[in-house]
C-alpha positions in Angstrom: 38.5 85.9 92.9 39.6 82.8 95.0 36.1 83.4 97.3 33.4 84.5 94.1 30.9 81.7 93.4 27.9 82.7 90.6 25.0 81.9 91.9 23.4 78.9 90.1 20.1 79.2 88.7 17.9 79.9 92.1 20.0 78.3 94.4 18.6 75.1 94.5 19.3 71.7 93.9 20.6 71.0 90.1 17.9 69.3 87.6 18.5 65.9 86.4 21.4 65.7 83.2 22.5 68.9 85.2 25.4 70.2 87.6 26.8 72.8 89.9 30.2 73.7 88.2 33.1 74.5 90.6 33.2 78.4 89.6 29.3 78.3 91.1 27.8 77.4 94.1 24.0 77.1 95.3 22.2 78.8 98.3 24.5 79.0 101.3 22.3 77.1 103.3 22.6 74.0 100.9 26.3 74.7 100.2 27.1 74.5 104.1 24.7 71.4 103.7 26.9 69.8 101.0 30.0 71.3 103.0 28.9 69.2 105.7 28.5 65.8 104.0 32.0 66.4 102.9 32.8 66.4 106.7 31.1 63.3 107.2 32.7 61.2 104.3 36.4 62.5 105.1 35.6 61.9 108.6 36.5 58.0 109.7 39.9 57.5 107.8 41.1 61.4 108.6 41.1 60.5 112.2 41.8 56.5 111.8 45.1 57.0 110.4 46.3 59.8 112.9 45.9 57.3 115.4 47.5 54.6 113.7 50.2 56.4 113.1 50.1 57.4 116.7 50.5 61.0 115.7 46.9 63.3 117.6 43.9 63.0 115.4 42.9 66.3 116.3 45.4 68.3 114.9 45.1 66.5 111.8 41.8 67.0 111.2 42.2 70.5 111.9 45.6 70.6 109.5 43.3 68.8 106.6 40.9 71.7 106.3 44.1 74.5 106.3 45.4 71.7 103.6 42.5 71.7 101.7 42.1 75.8 101.4 45.5 75.9 100.6 45.3 73.1 97.8 42.4 75.1 96.8 44.1 78.2 96.2 46.8 76.6 94.7 44.6 75.1 92.0 42.8 78.5 91.5 39.5 76.7 92.7 39.9 74.8 89.2 40.4 70.8 90.9 37.4 70.8 93.8 38.8 68.0 96.4 38.9 67.2 99.9 43.2 66.6 101.2 42.5 64.3 104.4 45.1 61.9 106.0 47.2 59.6 103.7 47.5 56.0 104.3 50.2 55.2 102.2 52.7 56.0 104.9 51.1 53.8 107.4 53.6 51.3 106.8 56.8 53.4 106.8 55.2 55.4 110.3 55.6 51.7 111.6 58.5 51.0 110.6 60.3 54.4 112.0 58.5 53.5 115.1 59.8 49.7 115.2 63.4 51.3 114.9 62.6 53.3 117.8 61.8 56.7 116.1 59.3 59.3 118.2 56.5 61.3 116.4 58.8 64.2 115.7 60.7 61.6 113.5 57.6 60.4 111.9 56.4 63.9 111.1 60.2 65.0 110.1 60.4 62.1 107.4 56.9 62.1 106.3 57.8 66.3 105.8 60.4 65.0 103.5 58.0 63.2 101.8 55.9 66.3 101.2 58.7 68.3 100.0 59.2 65.2 97.2 55.7 65.5 96.4 56.0 68.9 95.9 58.9 68.3 93.7 57.1 65.8 91.4 54.5 68.5 90.8 56.7 71.0 89.6 57.9 68.7 87.1 54.9 67.9 86.0 53.9 71.1 85.7 56.8 72.5 83.0 57.8 68.7 81.7 54.1 66.7 81.9 52.7 63.8 83.1 54.7 61.8 80.9 58.1 61.6 82.6 56.8 60.4 85.6 54.9 57.7 83.4 57.5 56.4 82.2 59.7 56.5 85.7 56.7 55.2 87.2 54.6 52.1 84.8 51.5 50.6 86.0 53.4 47.4 86.4 55.5 49.0 88.9 53.1 51.2 90.5 50.8 48.7 91.5 53.6 46.3 92.8 54.8 49.2 95.0 51.1 50.2 96.4 50.8 45.9 96.9 53.8 46.2 98.9 52.9 49.1 101.2 49.1 47.2 102.0 50.5 44.0 102.7 53.8 44.9 104.5 51.3 46.4 107.5 49.3 43.0 107.9 51.3 42.2 110.8 50.5 45.4 112.2 46.5 44.7 112.2 47.5 41.2 113.5 50.1 41.6 115.9 48.7 44.6 117.8 45.4 45.3 117.1 43.6 42.5 116.7 44.3 40.8 119.9 43.7 43.1 122.2 40.1 42.4 121.8 39.3 39.6 118.7 35.7 39.3 119.3 35.3 42.9 118.9 37.4 43.4 116.0 35.9 40.0 114.7 32.3 41.9 115.1 33.7 45.3 113.5 35.4 43.4 110.6 31.6 42.0 109.6 29.9 45.1 110.0 32.2 46.8 107.6 31.8 44.2 105.0 28.3 44.2 105.3 27.9 47.8 105.5 29.9 48.2 102.4 27.6 45.9 100.1 24.1 45.8 101.8 23.9 49.9 102.4 23.6 52.2 99.1 25.0 55.5 98.1 26.7 57.8 100.8 25.9 55.4 103.2 27.7 52.8 102.3 30.4 55.6 101.0 31.1 56.2 104.4 31.1 52.1 105.7 34.3 52.5 107.6 33.2 55.6 109.4 29.7 53.7 110.1 32.2 50.3 111.4 34.3 52.8 113.6 30.7 53.5 115.5 29.6 50.5 115.6 32.6 48.8 117.1 32.6 51.9 119.8 29.5 51.6 121.1 29.6 47.8 120.8 32.8 48.2 123.5 31.1 50.4 125.4 28.5 47.7 126.0 30.7 44.6 126.8 32.0 47.1 129.3 28.6 47.2 131.2 27.8 43.9 130.7 30.5 41.6 130.7 33.2 43.7 132.5 37.1 44.3 131.9 38.8 42.4 129.6 42.2 40.5 130.0 44.3 40.6 127.1 47.3 42.4 125.3 47.2 45.9 125.6 48.7 48.1 122.8 52.9 47.5 123.7 52.0 43.7 124.2 51.5 43.4 127.7 48.9 41.3 129.0 46.5 43.7 131.6 42.7 43.6 132.7 40.9 46.8 132.2 38.3 48.6 130.4 37.7 48.7 126.8 37.2 51.9 126.8 38.0 54.8 129.5 36.7 58.4 129.3 38.3 59.5 132.1 41.0 61.8 129.5 37.3 62.9 127.8 36.4 64.6 130.8 39.6 65.9 131.7 39.9 68.1 128.1 39.1 71.2 127.5 36.0 72.5 125.2 38.0 75.0 123.7 42.2 75.3 122.8 44.5 74.5 120.2 45.6 70.5 119.8 49.3 69.3 121.0 52.0 70.6 118.3 54.9 68.5 117.3 57.4 70.1 115.6 60.3 67.6 113.4 63.3 66.5 113.7 64.8 65.2 110.6 66.7 61.6 109.7 67.8 60.1 106.1 67.1 56.9 107.5 63.6 57.1 108.8 62.9 59.9 105.5 64.1 56.8 103.5 61.5 54.8 104.6 58.2 57.1 104.2 59.7 57.8 100.5 58.2 55.0 98.7 54.6 56.8 99.3 55.2 59.2 97.2 55.0 57.2 94.2 51.2 55.9 96.0 50.8 59.1 96.5 51.1 61.1 92.5 49.0 57.6 90.9 46.6 58.5 93.6 46.8 62.4 93.0 46.9 61.8 89.2 43.6 59.8 88.9 41.6 62.2 91.4 42.4 64.9 88.5 41.7 62.5 85.9 37.9 61.7 87.5 37.3 65.3 88.2 38.1 66.1 84.8 35.6 63.8 83.7 33.0 64.4 86.1 33.4 68.3 85.5 33.8 67.7 82.0 37.2 70.1 81.6 40.1 69.5 80.5 42.7 69.5 83.6 45.5 68.3 82.2 47.2 71.9 82.5 46.5 71.9 86.3 47.7 68.4 87.1 51.0 69.6 87.9 49.9 72.4 90.4 47.0 69.8 92.2 50.4 67.4 92.9 52.2 70.3 94.2 49.6 71.6 96.6 49.4 67.9 97.7 52.8 67.8 98.4 52.8 71.2 100.1 49.6 70.7 102.3 51.7 67.6 104.0 54.5 69.5 104.6 52.3 72.6 106.5 50.5 69.7 108.1 53.5 68.0 109.5 55.6 71.1 110.1 53.2 71.5 113.1 52.8 67.6 113.9 49.6 66.7 111.9 49.1 64.4 109.7 50.2 63.6 105.7 47.7 64.3 103.3 46.1 63.4 100.0 42.8 64.2 98.3 40.2 61.7 99.0 37.7 59.7 97.1 35.0 59.6 99.0 34.4 63.6 98.4 34.5 62.9 94.7 31.9 60.4 95.3 29.9 62.8 97.1 30.2 65.3 94.2 29.3 62.2 92.2 25.9 61.9 94.0 25.1 65.7 94.3 26.1 66.8 91.2 27.6 69.8 93.1 31.0 70.2 92.5 31.4 73.8 93.9 34.4 74.8 95.4 32.4 76.6 98.2 31.3 73.7 99.6 35.1 72.1 100.2 35.6 75.8 102.0 32.9 75.2 104.5 33.9 71.8 105.3 37.8 73.0 105.5 36.5 75.4 108.0 34.6 73.0 109.8 37.5 70.6 110.0 39.6 73.5 111.6 36.3 74.1 114.3 36.9 70.7 115.5 40.1 70.6 115.4 40.4 73.8 118.3 37.8 71.8 120.6 40.1 69.0 122.6 37.5 67.1 124.2 36.3 65.9 120.6 40.0 64.7 120.0 40.4 63.4 123.6 36.8 61.3 122.6 39.0 59.9 119.1 41.8 58.7 121.0 40.3 56.5 123.0 39.1 54.2 120.6 39.7 50.5 121.1 42.3 48.7 119.6 40.2 46.1 118.9 37.7 48.6 116.8 41.1 49.1 114.8 41.6 45.5 114.7 38.4 45.0 112.7 39.1 47.7 110.9 42.8 47.8 109.8 42.4 44.3 108.3 40.1 45.3 105.9 41.8 48.7 105.2 45.7 47.3 104.6 44.2 44.4 102.6 42.4 46.6 100.6 45.6 48.8 99.8 47.3 45.7 98.7 45.0 44.7 96.7 44.6 48.3 95.2 47.9 47.6 92.9 46.8 44.3 91.9 43.5 46.6 90.5 46.3 48.9 89.2 47.6 45.9 87.0 44.0 44.3 86.2 43.2 48.0 84.3 46.5 48.1 82.4 46.7 44.3 81.4 49.9 43.8 83.2 51.5 40.6 82.0 52.7 38.4 84.3 53.9 35.6 81.8 56.7 38.7 81.0 59.6 38.6 82.7 60.5 41.7 83.0 57.4 42.0 84.8 57.5 38.5 86.7 60.5 38.4 87.8 62.1 41.8 89.9 58.1 42.5 90.6 58.3 39.8 92.8 61.4 40.3 94.3 60.2 43.7 95.6 57.2 42.6 96.7 58.3 39.9 99.2 61.3 42.1 100.0 58.6 44.3 101.2 56.1 42.3 102.5 59.1 40.1 104.7 60.4 43.0 105.9 63.6 42.1 104.7 66.8 44.0 105.7 70.0 45.0 103.5 72.8 46.7 106.2 74.5 49.2 104.2 76.7 49.7 107.0 76.4 50.2 111.0 74.1 53.8 111.4 72.5 52.8 107.7 70.6 50.4 106.3 67.4 50.0 104.1 63.9 47.5 105.1 61.0 46.5 104.2 58.7 49.3 102.2 61.7 51.4 101.3 64.1 48.4 100.2 61.1 46.3 98.5 60.3 50.0 96.5 63.7 50.7 95.6 64.1 46.7 93.9 61.1 46.9 92.0 61.6 50.3 90.4 65.1 49.9 89.7 65.2 46.0 89.0 62.1 46.6 86.7 64.0 49.2 84.6 67.4 47.3 84.4 65.4 43.8 83.5 63.4 46.2 80.5 66.8 47.7 79.5 68.4 44.1 79.1 65.7 42.2 78.4 65.0 41.0 74.6 63.6 43.2 71.6 60.2 40.6 71.7 60.0 41.2 75.0 60.0 44.7 75.1 57.5 44.8 72.2 55.1 42.6 74.7 55.3 45.6 77.3 53.6 47.9 75.0 51.0 45.6 73.6 50.0 45.2 77.4 50.2 48.9 78.1 53.0 48.2 80.8 54.3 51.1 79.3 51.8 53.9 79.1 52.2 56.3 76.0 53.6 60.1 77.3 50.7 61.8 78.9 48.0 59.1 79.7 47.6 59.0 82.8 49.8 57.0 85.9 48.3 54.0 86.9 45.9 53.5 84.4 45.5 52.5 80.6 42.1 53.1 78.6 39.5 54.8 81.0 39.0 58.5 81.4 39.0 58.0 85.5 42.3 56.1 85.5 44.3 54.2 88.3 43.0 52.3 91.0 40.4 51.3 92.5 39.7 52.9 96.0 39.0 50.6 98.7 36.5 52.5 100.3 34.2 52.3 97.1 34.4 55.1 95.1 36.6 55.8 92.2 39.6 56.5 92.7 41.6 55.7 89.4 45.4 55.6 91.8 44.8 55.8 95.5 46.0 54.2 98.5 45.0 56.7 100.2 41.2 56.9 100.0 41.9 53.1 101.5 39.5 53.6 104.6 37.8 56.7 103.8 34.5 55.3 102.4 32.7 51.8 101.0 32.8 49.9 97.9 30.4 50.5 95.2 29.0 47.5 94.3 26.1 48.8 92.0 26.1 47.3 88.6 28.4 50.0 86.4 29.7 51.3 89.1 33.4 52.1 88.7 34.9 50.5 92.2 37.9 53.0 91.8 35.9 56.6 92.9 32.2 55.8 92.1 33.0 56.7 89.1 29.1 55.4 87.0 31.2 53.3 83.8 27.6 53.5 82.2 27.2 57.5 82.4 30.2 58.9 83.9 30.0 60.0 87.3 32.2 58.4 89.7 32.5 58.1 93.7 35.4 56.3 95.9 
């Protein structure tokens, strides 16, 4: 039964060395408490990325809860996970808006990517993960993740940071210090803590220093309050979020499709991490998990919500509590849905100052890019080999530099889309043309994983690349803003996996 759990022991916290399985639960009061922790863990990134993409943060939170429930049902409760907002689409969305697209174009393009992700899940389910690994080896996956992150640098530097440079600097410094100085669960939510810090600092400066004169979100110089609470006062306490229905364009869809590469890597890594933590073989359900994430993205964007992905921060909560019960995730999902039905809460989120986002995004975007380097490091990618060096160098510069290839008057490729295509296609062409010794070198370094190994991973049980937020995220771009980096000895920075014992967190 999807909603039936065995009571673990006496319903209290499991003793040291033991854990609560996905089909078990603690007492309901304790389960609700764990569910509340999951809400806090996912919260920061789940509303930050919609704000950055120009989407309704309240709707994103509500749809994340619905998507999580759908995910748990599709995987039949075998993969405890929360689906929050994905960061992988931020660069593509920025490109869509730069080309005149509106929110309906954005969600339409992401919906198409969600369908593509679901189809990849079907392929993995029936053909096995080896097929995907051959098309997207770690060398290529790392390059795509890197260019997705670094392509966003002009957004942070040119749009958010100038709105209030001193608040941005203070917020950035707070996040860095918090991620290093704090420990455990608190460190994993350093991004959320940084948002709260910057928010309160902006309120304080409005009271003590008065209005600020600087570029606003449109680039126009204006004198204004850092935070204006008028919209909060006007918002209702209860009601539905504002829905936006998708429109579709081939050009816009191509701008976000490269994010699917990052999401496949992220999902596979997370499932591997959960399998290691729960000591269960989840390879048979791998395709279902990727398919479920795609379905979640389709559902969310069909009404104007944000793309979804599994969250390493929540894997971190499981690592810390040793409670893998899906009951806690259902609780978290219900709480998120209820929050989405409070417009006043959404209004409070939507007025986060641009300077605060500036301080957050310089960290998050850089983390996304460096995840690509982490993939390379974990898989021992050899850049002395021209097969890796030459095509990937070209793809990365095209992506970061936003190079445009005009094909017709109405159709062009640029930035992330063009860079990803070059990285993937040119790498395979280079490999086909290379002499035998260079091809053999790929196998020795791990750039061409054997059939069945996890995407973006070579060697360890968890797979993938480090989560920017500080948990164990094997290959996850989207976990980027959702937690702080855990730098404790023995902790895998990808998802909170304790590499000395085998648990992990993002």
